[in-house]
C-alpha positions in Angstrom: -19.8 20.9 0.4 -17.7 17.9 -1.0 -16.2 15.5 1.6 -12.4 15.1 0.5 -9.7 14.2 3.0 -7.4 17.0 3.4 -4.0 17.8 4.6 -3.3 19.3 7.9 -2.5 23.1 8.1 0.7 23.4 7.5 1.2 20.2 5.7 3.4 19.7 2.8 5.1 23.2 3.5 8.4 21.8 5.0 9.6 18.0 5.4 9.0 17.0 8.9 11.8 16.3 11.3 12.7 12.7 11.2 12.8 10.6 14.1 14.3 6.9 14.4 11.9 4.5 14.0 12.2 0.6 13.6 11.6 -0.3 10.1 9.1 -3.0 10.7 6.8 0.2 12.7 7.7 2.4 9.8 6.4 -0.1 7.2 3.3 -0.6 9.8 2.7 3.1 9.5 2.8 3.0 5.8 0.3 0.5 5.8 -2.2 2.1 8.3 -2.0 5.4 6.3 -3.3 3.4 3.2 -5.4 1.2 5.0 -7.0 4.6 6.8 -7.2 6.5 3.6 -8.7 3.9 1.3 -11.7 3.3 2.8 -11.8 7.2 3.6 -11.7 7.9 0.0 -14.4 5.5 -1.1 -16.5 6.5 1.6 -16.3 10.1 0.5 -17.3 9.1 -3.0 -20.4 7.2 -1.8 -21.3 10.2 0.5 -21.3 12.4 -3.1 -23.4 9.9 -5.2 -26.2 10.2 -2.3 -25.8 13.7 -2.4 -25.8 14.1 -6.1 -29.0 12.1 -6.4 -30.5 10.8 -3.4 -33.8 9.9 -5.4 -32.3 7.0 -7.2 -33.3 3.9 -5.4 -30.3 1.8 -7.2 -27.4 4.3 -6.7 -28.8 4.7 -3.2 -28.6 1.1 -2.4 -25.3 0.8 -3.9 -23.8 3.7 -2.1 -25.4 2.4 1.2 -23.2 -1.0 0.5 -20.1 0.4 -0.2 -20.4 2.3 3.0 -21.1 -0.8 5.0 -18.7 -2.6 3.3 -15.9 0.2 4.1 -17.2 1.1 7.8 -16.8 -2.6 8.3 -13.6 -2.7 6.9 -12.5 0.5 9.3 -14.0 -1.9 12.6 -11.5 -4.6 11.7 -8.8 -2.1 11.1 -9.3 -0.8 14.8 -9.6 -4.2 16.4 -6.3 -5.2 14.6 -4.9 -1.6 16.1 -6.6 -2.6 19.6 -5.0 -6.2 19.7 -1.4 -4.7 18.1 -1.3 -1.8 21.1 -2.0 -4.5 23.5 0.7 -6.9 22.3 3.4 -4.1 22.5 4.3 -4.3 26.2 3.9 -1.9 29.3 2.4 1.3 28.7 4.7 3.4 31.3 2.4 3.7 34.6 -1.3 2.7 32.6 -2.9 0.6 35.4 -4.8 -1.0 32.5 -1.7 -2.6 31.3 -1.3 -4.9 34.4 
């Protein structure tokens, strides 16, 4: 079974309801979407290559290297997101925000 990022059910049927959003937040969310889709697509391609010919040692090594690099990229992104969320201020009653 191929691994491909997919749209959630119903995506594309209707335009989503827009909500007021700070332009900086909107730009951040667009970057986040891109920064998540790019490594996911690359990882899916690497898995497909492994699936197509798992016995080729060069292909296997290259695919593993791609997966490791993209996983590191996603770890760095999630680390940045945690830092960003901590700088956004109190979380309304969350004891961890104190």
